[in-house]
PyMOL Python script that loads the backbone (N, CA, C, O; Angstrom):
from pymol import cmd

cmd.read_pdbstr("""\
ATOM      1  N   MET A   1       0.844  -1.184   0.000  1.00  0.00           N
ATOM      2  CA  MET A   1       0.000   0.000   0.000  1.00  0.00           C
ATOM      3  C   MET A   1       0.887   1.244   0.000  1.00  0.00           C
ATOM      4  O   MET A   1       1.825   1.339   0.791  1.00  0.00           O
ATOM      5  N   LYS A   2       0.594   2.183  -0.873  1.00  0.00           N
ATOM      6  CA  LYS A   2       1.374   3.415  -0.969  1.00  0.00           C
ATOM      7  C   LYS A   2       0.963   4.374   0.146  1.00  0.00           C
ATOM      8  O   LYS A   2      -0.219   4.468   0.474  1.00  0.00           O
ATOM      9  N   PRO A   3       1.924   5.085   0.731  1.00  0.00           N
ATOM     10  CA  PRO A   3       1.582   6.071   1.750  1.00  0.00           C
ATOM     11  C   PRO A   3       0.888   7.273   1.100  1.00  0.00           C
ATOM     12  O   PRO A   3       1.110   7.578  -0.072  1.00  0.00           O
ATOM     13  N   SER A   4       0.058   7.935   1.876  1.00  0.00           N
ATOM     14  CA  SER A   4      -0.615   9.133   1.370  1.00  0.00           C
ATOM     15  C   SER A   4       0.367  10.302   1.383  1.00  0.00           C
ATOM     16  O   SER A   4       1.427  10.228   2.005  1.00  0.00           O
ATOM     17  N   ALA A   5       0.008  11.370   0.698  1.00  0.00           N
ATOM     18  CA  ALA A   5       0.846  12.569   0.691  1.00  0.00           C
ATOM     19  C   ALA A   5       1.005  13.117   2.109  1.00  0.00           C
ATOM     20  O   ALA A   5       2.083  13.582   2.478  1.00  0.00           O
ATOM     21  N   ALA A   6      -0.059  13.062   2.896  1.00  0.00           N
ATOM     22  CA  ALA A   6       0.014  13.555   4.280  1.00  0.00           C
ATOM     23  C   ALA A   6       0.980  12.716   5.104  1.00  0.00           C
ATOM     24  O   ALA A   6       1.726  13.259   5.919  1.00  0.00           O
ATOM     25  N   GLU A   7       0.979  11.405   4.905  1.00  0.00           N
ATOM     26  CA  GLU A   7       1.901  10.531   5.634  1.00  0.00           C
ATOM     27  C   GLU A   7       3.347  10.807   5.236  1.00  0.00           C
ATOM     28  O   GLU A   7       4.239  10.819   6.084  1.00  0.00           O
ATOM     29  N   LEU A   8       3.572  11.029   3.945  1.00  0.00           N
ATOM     30  CA  LEU A   8       4.920  11.357   3.487  1.00  0.00           C
ATOM     31  C   LEU A   8       5.384  12.695   4.060  1.00  0.00           C
ATOM     32  O   LEU A   8       6.536  12.833   4.472  1.00  0.00           O
ATOM     33  N   LEU A   9       4.489  13.672   4.084  1.00  0.00           N
ATOM     34  CA  LEU A   9       4.832  14.981   4.629  1.00  0.00           C
ATOM     35  C   LEU A   9       5.157  14.879   6.117  1.00  0.00           C
ATOM     36  O   LEU A   9       6.105  15.510   6.585  1.00  0.00           O
ATOM     37  N   ASP A  10       4.389  14.099   6.861  1.00  0.00           N
ATOM     38  CA  ASP A  10       4.685  13.888   8.290  1.00  0.00           C
ATOM     39  C   ASP A  10       6.057  13.257   8.477  1.00  0.00           C
ATOM     40  O   ASP A  10       6.800  13.638   9.382  1.00  0.00           O
ATOM     41  N   ALA A  11       6.394  12.295   7.626  1.00  0.00           N
ATOM     42  CA  ALA A  11       7.700  11.632   7.722  1.00  0.00           C
ATOM     43  C   ALA A  11       8.830  12.611   7.412  1.00  0.00           C
ATOM     44  O   ALA A  11       9.877  12.589   8.060  1.00  0.00           O
ATOM     45  N   ILE A  12       8.611  13.467   6.419  1.00  0.00           N
ATOM     46  CA  ILE A  12       9.624  14.472   6.081  1.00  0.00           C
ATOM     47  C   ILE A  12       9.793  15.460   7.220  1.00  0.00           C
ATOM     48  O   ILE A  12      10.917  15.810   7.577  1.00  0.00           O
ATOM     49  N   ARG A  13       8.677  15.915   7.798  1.00  0.00           N
ATOM     50  CA  ARG A  13       8.748  16.882   8.907  1.00  0.00           C
ATOM     51  C   ARG A  13       9.449  16.292  10.131  1.00  0.00           C
ATOM     52  O   ARG A  13      10.025  17.034  10.928  1.00  0.00           O
ATOM     53  N   ALA A  14       9.406  14.983  10.288  1.00  0.00           N
ATOM     54  CA  ALA A  14      10.034  14.336  11.442  1.00  0.00           C
ATOM     55  C   ALA A  14      11.556  14.222  11.286  1.00  0.00           C
ATOM     56  O   ALA A  14      12.256  13.936  12.258  1.00  0.00           O
ATOM     57  N   LEU A  15      12.064  14.440  10.085  1.00  0.00           N
ATOM     58  CA  LEU A  15      13.500  14.351   9.866  1.00  0.00           C
ATOM     59  C   LEU A  15      14.219  15.534  10.508  1.00  0.00           C
ATOM     60  O   LEU A  15      13.695  16.648  10.511  1.00  0.00           O
ATOM     61  N   PRO A  16      15.411  15.303  11.051  1.00  0.00           N
ATOM     62  CA  PRO A  16      16.169  16.395  11.681  1.00  0.00           C
ATOM     63  C   PRO A  16      16.896  17.240  10.625  1.00  0.00           C
ATOM     64  O   PRO A  16      18.125  17.223  10.549  1.00  0.00           O
ATOM     65  N   LEU A  17      16.143  17.962   9.829  1.00  0.00           N
ATOM     66  CA  LEU A  17      16.703  18.763   8.749  1.00  0.00           C
ATOM     67  C   LEU A  17      16.444  20.245   8.999  1.00  0.00           C
ATOM     68  O   LEU A  17      15.498  20.599   9.703  1.00  0.00           O
ATOM     69  N   PRO A  18      17.280  21.117   8.426  1.00  0.00           N
ATOM     70  CA  PRO A  18      16.970  22.547   8.481  1.00  0.00           C
ATOM     71  C   PRO A  18      15.740  22.819   7.608  1.00  0.00           C
ATOM     72  O   PRO A  18      15.287  21.942   6.873  1.00  0.00           O
ATOM     73  N   GLN A  19      15.211  24.026   7.696  1.00  0.00           N
ATOM     74  CA  GLN A  19      14.068  24.377   6.862  1.00  0.00           C
ATOM     75  C   GLN A  19      14.407  24.102   5.402  1.00  0.00           C
ATOM     76  O   GLN A  19      15.491  24.452   4.935  1.00  0.00           O
ATOM     77  N   THR A  20      13.490  23.481   4.692  1.00  0.00           N
ATOM     78  CA  THR A  20      13.723  23.089   3.307  1.00  0.00           C
ATOM     79  C   THR A  20      12.671  23.711   2.411  1.00  0.00           C
ATOM     80  O   THR A  20      11.499  23.804   2.778  1.00  0.00           O
ATOM     81  N   ARG A  21      13.092  24.128   1.255  1.00  0.00           N
ATOM     82  CA  ARG A  21      12.154  24.681   0.273  1.00  0.00           C
ATOM     83  C   ARG A  21      12.057  23.721  -0.903  1.00  0.00           C
ATOM     84  O   ARG A  21      13.053  23.143  -1.336  1.00  0.00           O
ATOM     85  N   ILE A  22      10.841  23.562  -1.411  1.00  0.00           N
ATOM     86  CA  ILE A  22      10.607  22.726  -2.580  1.00  0.00           C
ATOM     87  C   ILE A  22      10.209  23.662  -3.713  1.00  0.00           C
ATOM     88  O   ILE A  22       9.296  24.475  -3.563  1.00  0.00           O
ATOM     89  N   MET A  23      10.891  23.548  -4.841  1.00  0.00           N
ATOM     90  CA  MET A  23      10.631  24.439  -5.957  1.00  0.00           C
ATOM     91  C   MET A  23      10.039  23.659  -7.126  1.00  0.00           C
ATOM     92  O   MET A  23      10.530  22.594  -7.499  1.00  0.00           O
ATOM     93  N   GLU A  24       8.986  24.209  -7.684  1.00  0.00           N
ATOM     94  CA  GLU A  24       8.415  23.644  -8.900  1.00  0.00           C
ATOM     95  C   GLU A  24       9.266  24.117 -10.074  1.00  0.00           C
ATOM     96  O   GLU A  24       9.626  25.292 -10.147  1.00  0.00           O
ATOM     97  N   VAL A  25       9.585  23.216 -10.985  1.00  0.00           N
ATOM     98  CA  VAL A  25      10.468  23.561 -12.083  1.00  0.00           C
ATOM     99  C   VAL A  25       9.698  23.745 -13.394  1.00  0.00           C
ATOM    100  O   VAL A  25      10.106  24.529 -14.251  1.00  0.00           O
ATOM    101  N   CYS A  26       8.616  23.040 -13.543  1.00  0.00           N
ATOM    102  CA  CYS A  26       7.884  23.160 -14.807  1.00  0.00           C
ATOM    103  C   CYS A  26       6.392  22.962 -14.565  1.00  0.00           C
ATOM    104  O   CYS A  26       5.967  22.614 -13.463  1.00  0.00           O
ATOM    105  N   GLY A  27       5.627  23.187 -15.589  1.00  0.00           N
ATOM    106  CA  GLY A  27       4.175  23.060 -15.496  1.00  0.00           C
ATOM    107  C   GLY A  27       3.721  21.652 -15.143  1.00  0.00           C
ATOM    108  O   GLY A  27       2.691  21.477 -14.493  1.00  0.00           O
ATOM    109  N   THR A  28       4.478  20.652 -15.564  1.00  0.00           N
ATOM    110  CA  THR A  28       4.116  19.270 -15.235  1.00  0.00           C
ATOM    111  C   THR A  28       4.207  19.044 -13.731  1.00  0.00           C
ATOM    112  O   THR A  28       3.360  18.365 -13.150  1.00  0.00           O
ATOM    113  N   HIS A  29       5.240  19.618 -13.093  1.00  0.00           N
ATOM    114  CA  HIS A  29       5.359  19.514 -11.639  1.00  0.00           C
ATOM    115  C   HIS A  29       4.174  20.209 -10.968  1.00  0.00           C
ATOM    116  O   HIS A  29       3.601  19.684 -10.014  1.00  0.00           O
ATOM    117  N   THR A  30       3.814  21.379 -11.463  1.00  0.00           N
ATOM    118  CA  THR A  30       2.684  22.123 -10.908  1.00  0.00           C
ATOM    119  C   THR A  30       1.409  21.292 -10.974  1.00  0.00           C
ATOM    120  O   THR A  30       0.650  21.232 -10.007  1.00  0.00           O
ATOM    121  N   MET A  31       1.178  20.656 -12.109  1.00  0.00           N
ATOM    122  CA  MET A  31      -0.017  19.823 -12.281  1.00  0.00           C
ATOM    123  C   MET A  31       0.011  18.630 -11.325  1.00  0.00           C
ATOM    124  O   MET A  31      -1.003  18.313 -10.703  1.00  0.00           O
ATOM    125  N   ALA A  32       1.157  17.970 -11.202  1.00  0.00           N
ATOM    126  CA  ALA A  32       1.269  16.793 -10.334  1.00  0.00           C
ATOM    127  C   ALA A  32       1.059  17.183  -8.873  1.00  0.00           C
ATOM    128  O   ALA A  32       0.397  16.461  -8.127  1.00  0.00           O
ATOM    129  N   ILE A  33       1.618  18.322  -8.461  1.00  0.00           N
ATOM    130  CA  ILE A  33       1.456  18.789  -7.080  1.00  0.00           C
ATOM    131  C   ILE A  33      -0.018  19.078  -6.803  1.00  0.00           C
ATOM    132  O   ILE A  33      -0.537  18.706  -5.750  1.00  0.00           O
ATOM    133  N   ALA A  34      -0.684  19.731  -7.731  1.00  0.00           N
ATOM    134  CA  ALA A  34      -2.104  20.056  -7.555  1.00  0.00           C
ATOM    135  C   ALA A  34      -2.956  18.791  -7.532  1.00  0.00           C
ATOM    136  O   ALA A  34      -3.830  18.655  -6.676  1.00  0.00           O
ATOM    137  N   GLU A  35      -2.718  17.872  -8.447  1.00  0.00           N
ATOM    138  CA  GLU A  35      -3.513  16.649  -8.524  1.00  0.00           C
ATOM    139  C   GLU A  35      -3.339  15.767  -7.290  1.00  0.00           C
ATOM    140  O   GLU A  35      -4.282  15.100  -6.865  1.00  0.00           O
ATOM    141  N   ALA A  36      -2.144  15.762  -6.719  1.00  0.00           N
ATOM    142  CA  ALA A  36      -1.880  14.912  -5.543  1.00  0.00           C
ATOM    143  C   ALA A  36      -2.349  15.586  -4.253  1.00  0.00           C
ATOM    144  O   ALA A  36      -2.338  14.952  -3.198  1.00  0.00           O
ATOM    145  N   GLY A  37      -2.757  16.842  -4.313  1.00  0.00           N
ATOM    146  CA  GLY A  37      -3.211  17.541  -3.117  1.00  0.00           C
ATOM    147  C   GLY A  37      -2.071  17.989  -2.218  1.00  0.00           C
ATOM    148  O   GLY A  37      -2.283  18.303  -1.047  1.00  0.00           O
ATOM    149  N   ILE A  38      -0.861  18.019  -2.768  1.00  0.00           N
ATOM    150  CA  ILE A  38       0.294  18.385  -1.963  1.00  0.00           C
ATOM    151  C   ILE A  38       0.299  19.880  -1.616  1.00  0.00           C
ATOM    152  O   ILE A  38       0.715  20.259  -0.521  1.00  0.00           O
ATOM    153  N   ARG A  39      -0.157  20.716  -2.529  1.00  0.00           N
ATOM    154  CA  ARG A  39      -0.124  22.155  -2.285  1.00  0.00           C
ATOM    155  C   ARG A  39      -0.855  22.540  -1.002  1.00  0.00           C
ATOM    156  O   ARG A  39      -0.397  23.418  -0.271  1.00  0.00           O
ATOM    157  N   SER A  40      -1.971  21.900  -0.724  1.00  0.00           N
ATOM    158  CA  SER A  40      -2.733  22.239   0.480  1.00  0.00           C
ATOM    159  C   SER A  40      -2.028  21.798   1.768  1.00  0.00           C
ATOM    160  O   SER A  40      -2.384  22.254   2.855  1.00  0.00           O
ATOM    161  N   LEU A  41      -1.035  20.917   1.654  1.00  0.00           N
ATOM    162  CA  LEU A  41      -0.298  20.447   2.830  1.00  0.00           C
ATOM    163  C   LEU A  41       0.925  21.297   3.152  1.00  0.00           C
ATOM    164  O   LEU A  41       1.473  21.215   4.252  1.00  0.00           O
ATOM    165  N   LEU A  42       1.351  22.112   2.194  1.00  0.00           N
ATOM    166  CA  LEU A  42       2.550  22.918   2.363  1.00  0.00           C
ATOM    167  C   LEU A  42       2.188  24.339   2.763  1.00  0.00           C
ATOM    168  O   LEU A  42       1.115  24.840   2.427  1.00  0.00           O
ATOM    169  N   SER A  43       3.093  24.976   3.479  1.00  0.00           N
ATOM    170  CA  SER A  43       2.839  26.384   3.859  1.00  0.00           C
ATOM    171  C   SER A  43       3.193  27.300   2.721  1.00  0.00           C
ATOM    172  O   SER A  43       3.051  28.517   2.841  1.00  0.00           O
TER     173      SER A  43
END
""", "prot")
cmd.dss("prot")
cmd.show_as("cartoon", "prot")
cmd.util.cbc("prot")
cmd.orient("prot")
Protein backbone atom coordinates (compact mmCIF):
# COMPACT_ATOMS: atom_id res chain seq x y z
CA MET A 1 0.00 0.00 0.00
CA LYS A 2 1.37 3.41 -0.97
CA PRO A 3 1.58 6.07 1.75
CA SER A 4 -0.62 9.13 1.37
CA ALA A 5 0.85 12.57 0.69
CA ALA A 6 0.01 13.56 4.28
CA GLU A 7 1.90 10.53 5.63
CA LEU A 8 4.92 11.36 3.49
CA LEU A 9 4.83 14.98 4.63
CA ASP A 10 4.69 13.89 8.29
CA ALA A 11 7.70 11.63 7.72
CA ILE A 12 9.62 14.47 6.08
CA ARG A 13 8.75 16.88 8.91
CA ALA A 14 10.03 14.34 11.44
CA LEU A 15 13.50 14.35 9.87
CA PRO A 16 16.17 16.40 11.68
CA LEU A 17 16.70 18.76 8.75
CA PRO A 18 16.97 22.55 8.48
CA GLN A 19 14.07 24.38 6.86
CA THR A 20 13.72 23.09 3.31
CA ARG A 21 12.15 24.68 0.27
CA ILE A 22 10.61 22.73 -2.58
CA MET A 23 10.63 24.44 -5.96
CA GLU A 24 8.42 23.64 -8.90
CA VAL A 25 10.47 23.56 -12.08
CA CYS A 26 7.88 23.16 -14.81
CA GLY A 27 4.18 23.06 -15.50
CA THR A 28 4.12 19.27 -15.24
CA HIS A 29 5.36 19.51 -11.64
CA THR A 30 2.68 22.12 -10.91
CA MET A 31 -0.02 19.82 -12.28
CA ALA A 32 1.27 16.79 -10.33
CA ILE A 33 1.46 18.79 -7.08
CA ALA A 34 -2.10 20.06 -7.56
CA GLU A 35 -3.51 16.65 -8.52
CA ALA A 36 -1.88 14.91 -5.54
CA GLY A 37 -3.21 17.54 -3.12
CA ILE A 38 0.29 18.38 -1.96
CA ARG A 39 -0.12 22.16 -2.29
CA SER A 40 -2.73 22.24 0.48
CA LEU A 41 -0.30 20.45 2.83
CA LEU A 42 2.55 22.92 2.36
CA SER A 43 2.84 26.38 3.86
